C-alpha positions in Angstrom: 112.9 122.3 45.8 114.6 121.8 42.5 112.5 121.9 39.4 112.8 118.9 37.1 111.6 118.7 33.5 111.8 116.1 30.8 112.7 117.1 27.3 111.4 114.1 25.3 112.0 113.3 21.6 113.5 110.8 19.2 116.5 113.1 18.6 117.4 111.1 15.5 119.5 113.1 14.8 120.1 115.8 17.5 119.9 119.2 15.7 120.7 122.8 16.5 116.9 123.3 17.0 117.0 120.6 19.7 120.0 122.2 21.3 118.4 125.6 21.3 115.2 124.3 23.0 117.4 122.5 25.6 119.3 125.6 26.4 116.1 127.6 26.8 114.8 124.9 29.1 117.8 125.1 31.3 116.9 128.8 31.9 113.5 127.7 33.3 114.3 124.5 35.2 117.0 123.4 37.6 117.4 120.0 36.0 116.5 118.6 32.6 116.4 114.9 31.6 116.7 114.7 27.8 114.5 111.7 27.3 115.2 109.7 24.2 112.2 107.8 23.0 113.0 104.3 21.8 110.3 103.1 19.4 111.1 99.8 17.7 108.2 100.5 15.2 110.2 103.4 13.7 113.3 103.1 11.5 116.0 105.1 13.2 119.3 106.1 11.8 121.0 105.9 15.1 120.6 103.5 18.0 119.5 104.8 21.4 123.1 104.5 22.7 124.4 106.4 19.6 121.9 109.2 20.1 122.7 109.4 23.8 126.4 109.8 22.9 125.8 112.4 20.2 123.7 114.5 22.6 126.2 114.2 25.3 129.0 115.4 22.9 126.7 118.2 21.8 126.3 119.6 25.3 129.6 118.8 27.0 131.1 122.2 26.6 128.0 124.1 27.8 128.0 125.8 31.2 124.7 124.2 32.0 125.5 120.7 31.0 126.0 119.5 34.6 122.2 120.1 35.1 121.3 117.8 32.1 120.9 114.0 32.1 120.3 111.9 29.1 118.2 108.8 29.4 116.4 106.4 27.1 112.9 105.1 27.6 110.2 103.0 26.0 106.5 103.1 26.7 104.3 106.0 27.8 106.1 109.2 28.5 103.9 110.1 31.4 104.8 106.8 33.1 108.5 107.7 32.7 107.7 111.2 34.1 106.0 109.7 37.1 108.9 107.4 37.7 111.3 110.3 37.6 109.0 112.6 39.7 109.0 115.1 36.8 105.9 117.4 36.6 106.8 119.1 33.4 107.4 118.1 29.8 109.3 120.5 27.5 108.3 120.4 23.8 109.7 122.5 21.0 107.2 124.0 18.6 108.5 125.4 15.3 105.3 126.1 13.4 101.5 125.8 13.5 101.5 122.2 12.3 103.8 121.3 15.2 101.5 123.0 17.7 98.5 121.1 16.5 100.2 117.7 17.0 101.8 118.8 20.3 98.6 120.2 21.6 96.8 116.9 21.1 99.7 115.0 22.8 99.7 117.4 25.7 96.0 116.9 26.2 96.4 113.1 26.0 99.2 113.3 28.5 97.1 115.4 30.8 94.3 112.9 30.6 96.7 110.1 31.5 98.6 112.1 34.2 96.8 115.2 35.4 99.8 116.3 37.4 102.2 116.4 34.5 102.1 119.6 32.5 103.6 120.5 29.1 105.5 123.6 28.3 105.9 124.7 24.7 109.1 126.5 23.7 109.9 128.1 20.4 113.4 127.9 19.0 115.3 130.8 17.6 113.5 131.9 14.4 116.5 131.0 12.3 116.1 127.4 13.4 112.3 127.0 12.8 112.7 125.2 9.5 115.1 122.5 10.8 113.6 119.0 11.3 115.2 115.7 11.7 113.6 114.4 8.5 115.0 117.3 6.6 118.4 116.8 8.0 118.3 113.1 7.1 117.3 113.9 3.6 120.0 116.5 3.0 122.5 114.2 4.7 121.6 111.1 2.7 122.3 113.0 -0.5 125.6 114.4 0.7 124.4 118.0 1.4 126.1 120.4 3.7 124.7 119.9 7.2 126.8 122.5 9.0 123.9 124.9 9.6 121.6 122.1 10.8 123.6 119.9 13.3 126.8 120.0 15.2 129.9 118.9 13.3 130.2 115.5 15.1 126.5 114.7 14.3 127.1 115.6 10.6 130.1 113.3 10.6 128.2 110.4 12.2 125.3 110.9 9.7 127.7 110.8 6.8 129.2 107.6 8.0 125.7 106.0 8.6 124.6 107.0 5.1 127.8 105.7 3.5 127.2 102.4 5.2 123.6 102.3 4.1 124.5 103.1 0.5 127.1 100.3 0.5 124.4 97.8 1.6 122.1 99.1 -1.1 124.6 98.2 -3.8 
């Protein structure tokens, strides 16, 4: 039986930290569904379709990419997990504050779906400081994003922020 896990997140934008966790997850599971959370209550830089395309481009040259699907979802993650017959959620944990939040989410998900477990993975220590909000802040002000996100993601962010700044004028 193939093992299936969901790797959920907003991925707005997809960072090297996300890529590292995804690669680690492919060592543990036969198939991974990168599960893009669409939350209309949050302001996102990229649409769900844009995030999906950026993730796909980020993994297309990886030897394990054929074992990764990318799908968008709305609603409760555990409902999506049940729909896909996934019994494991993969979450990246960079620091203690991440763990506290993720621990509460894992317990909530377990209460809602006792047969769905959460596995926490730590990224490479050189990536532990990277967060999507940090990347967006650096990108908005025109900083060098080359050590945070793949080149195509940095380019897409630059274009989005240039559009946004034009609208603000």
